[in-house]
Residue, then its C-alpha position, 0 to 999 in steps of 0.5 A: m532475485f530481490k536483495k535486501i537494502a536499508p531504507k536510506e539506500l532508496k534512490e527513488n523519488p517518493f513523489s513520483l514513486i507513489g504519485d506517478k507510478w502508483m503502488l499496491i497496498t497488500a495485507g493478509t497471508e500467502e494463502r489469502c490476501n488482498t491488494m489495492t492500488a494507491s497513489w496517496g501516501g508518503l515516506g519519511v521518519i517518525w518515532g525514530a524509524p523509517a516509515a510509510t503512510c498510506y490512506i484507505r477508504p472505509q469501503r475498500y476490502t483491503k482495509e479489512f486485511i490491514d486492520q486484522e494484520e500487524y504487517f502490510t506491504l507497499t509494492f512498486f512495479g514497472e510501467e508494464y504493469r500499469k494495466a494490472l495496477s488499474l485493475c487492482g484500483s478499480k475492482s474489488g477483491r470481494d468480487i474477483d481474485k485480483v492476484k489471479e487476474c493480474g497473474f501475480t505470484v505471491k511471496t512472503a517477507e520474513c514476517g509473513a506479509p505478502y508481496f508480489e514477485q513481479a514488483e521492482l520494490v517492496l516496502v514491508c511495514r509493521k503497522r504502528f498507527a491507524q486513525a480515521l481522518d476527521a472531517k472537521n479537520i479537513p478544509q471545506e474545499i478538500r472535502e467537497k473535491w475528494y469526499p463527496e460521499k463523505d467516505y473519509h480515509t483511514l491513515y495508516i503509519g507503518e514502520i518500514v522493517e524491510v526493503l526488498q529491491k530487484 
């Protein structure tokens, strides 16, 4: 169902892919994983390799999984999954089994990272960098708008090691 492609073969616009369609950030194992919806991130090249960036607030349950694992996935879905993505962005995996609630089927990449069979596109990422955003380096107006709780994101950079596309 999925075919492996090179990152340079991606045809999607990253701005609409991440900002409009949203993505699920997922980490853990096939037996125990957690996922969350995100609309902040990027795709590019760093340290000579294709890479993805994503941002996770400290209170998110998925952050615990990302911090523990070497690999994570970014998955993108068709519009028919918008309701499921909304649920994954508004509920905590501490309280409900989001995978079960959404009817997703967990699959694993060659490295063991979990992703969902229902996705259209999967980016398998090897975690290469993580750093909490430092409030003093964020302009005041951005802190006021996006961080009223002072819960600054952690930035993750993942080297894209596998791309799976339907």
